[in-house]
C-alpha positions, 0 to 999 in steps of 0.5 A: 529484916529488910521488908523487900527481903521478906517479900522475896522470901515469902513469894519464893516459898509459895512458888516452891510450894506450888512446884512441890505440889506438882511434883507430889502429884506425879510421885505421890511424895507428900508435899508436906515432907518437901516443905519441912525439908525446905524449912530445914534447909533455910535453918542450916543455910540462911537463918537459925532462929533463937527460940529462947531469945529474940525469935521466941515469938516465932512459936506464937506465929506457928500456933496462930498459923496452925489454928487458922489453918486448922479452921480452913482444913475442917471447912475444906473437909466439910465442903467435901462431905456430901450427905446422901442416902446411898452413901449412908453405909460408907459414911457409917463404916468410915466413921466407926473405923476413924473412931475406934482406930483413934481410940485404940491407937491413942491408948496403945501409944499411951501404953508405950509411953508409960512403959518407956518413961513411967509417966501418967496415963493422962500425960501419955494420952496428951502426946498419943492423941496427936500421933493417932490422927490421920491427915486429911490435908495429905490424904484427900489430894493423894487418893485421886487415882484410887477406885471411887469407893476406896477414894470416898472411904479414905476422904470420909475416914480422914475427915472424921479422924481429924474432927474426932481427934481434935475433939478428943484432945481438947476433951482431955485438955479441958478435963485435966483436973475434973474431980469425978466422972460425973463432973466430966460427963456433965461438963462434956454434955453441956459443952457439946449441947451449947456448941451444937445449938450455937453451931446450928443457929449460926450455920443457918444464919450464915448460909442465908447471909451467904446466899443474899450477899452479892459483893465480891468481898463476901467470902472473906467476910464469911471467913472473918465471921467464922474466925470470930465465932471460933475464937469467941467459942474457944474463949468460953471453952466451947468445942468451936470446930463444931461450928466450922463443921456444921457451917460447911455441912449445911452449906454443901448439903442445903437441900437436906437442911433447908426444907419446907418454908426454909427451902427458898433460903437454901436453893443450892442451884442458886448459890452453885457458883458462889459455893464453887468459888468459896471452895476454891478460895478455901483450898487456896487459903489452906494451901498458903497457911499449910505452906508457911506452917510446915516451913516454919516447923522445919525451921524450928526442928532440932537437927540433933534429933534427926540423927538420934537412932533411939528416937527413930526406934521409938517412932518405928514402934509408934508406926507399928502400933498405928498400922497394927490397929488399923489392920485390925479394924479395917478387917473387922469393919470393911472386910473387903480388899483393904489394900492400899487403904491400910497403908494410907495413914499419914500424919501431918499438920494437926499432929504438929499443931496439937503437940504445940497445944499441950499445956506446959505450965505457962498456959492453963487447960484452955490455952490462956497465959498464966502469970507464973509457972504452974506445975499443975498445968504442966503435962509435958513429957521431958523425954519426948523429943520433937524428932519423934513427930518428924520421924513419924510424919516421915515414915507414915508419908513414905509408906503411903507414897510407896503403896500408892505408887505400887497400886498404880502398877509402877515401880517406886524407883522408876517413878522417883527417877522419872520425876527428876528427868528433864527429857524433851516431851517426857512429862518434865516439870513445865508439862506438869505445871501446864497439866495442873493448870489445865486440870483446874480449868477443866474442873471449873468448867465441869462444875459450872456445867453441872 
């Protein structure tokens, strides 16, 4: 393909993604859905890849984008987490809800798959866990209009759901052939202990290095080191995301982790500007990675699955289980007003990424390529169609959109119609772009003043 055509296509996709974000801000329709739809449009009008022929490497590109995007999403989430004593109760409740809802949803959906397709519990869980993880990448930018305590709860819960869900998935994947419970326990305990030790040491060293560096290129140097640590850790079968999480937490809460003789190395006021710039660059990079991931995902979707009513019914059953479990545990642990938090549980990038990480017989449980197909490393469910993922993402996102619009006191139809009107001085798309840029400038000035 002509390189200039690729540049034009990539630039156009990023511009459209920015416009989708502007539209999402007004309508609460997640930009993820628009990006997937853009991918479907590209597939039907410009380019339909041959995933088993010359374009088979597209799935490898999708996996790389997803893994790097995952690192930036976890880092972005960690940089949003402030560990304060007065927030201990909120953090504890959100962690418990995220954990128990993840486990209950995973086993409930796994039970549904076992009932439908007569598969083993392990195989069913490999598919159920990705569907049970909330998307912080969608939730965090969508809940800005909520009351402060509800917004904070959703940010913490979705972040914990991401991290715990990823750890649970790779725990299952790494212990697929464990011979005993004792072996699993010892393996997991040792893995987490080694990873935490590396994470703590690496985080302190990186934060000290980050504070000392004065060069403008230091941000991508940090990213390169983090990517290196993640990849090396995965090569040794460690829970590498803990390293990313610890680094973000230590950097954003240096006043807690740097005490006594270490105080001079962790003065948050000294690196305030650098921390703000790192956060902005992390957000921007995650935005670009997320954009191309979901567009490519849309390009790879089988269009036949979109008109299969059976897949729609299965997806509705999955969504029903998700919200049933969520209602139960929000009532149990939060107790107060749980609307609209109940309906804010979209699925997104991590759901898709982990789906593609399920061993298919050509890779082992640690993601390394095998020389030949190994049926003992094949945990796929033949009856599971990719359309179930799309329907679940679509339904949960629509439910979140409607609930957020109703929470604002607006009518859904009015918001959707207003979003496509282009009347003079009526919040048209140009006004939205200008407002978005102005908001970003104001946030930066506010951060500098603090």
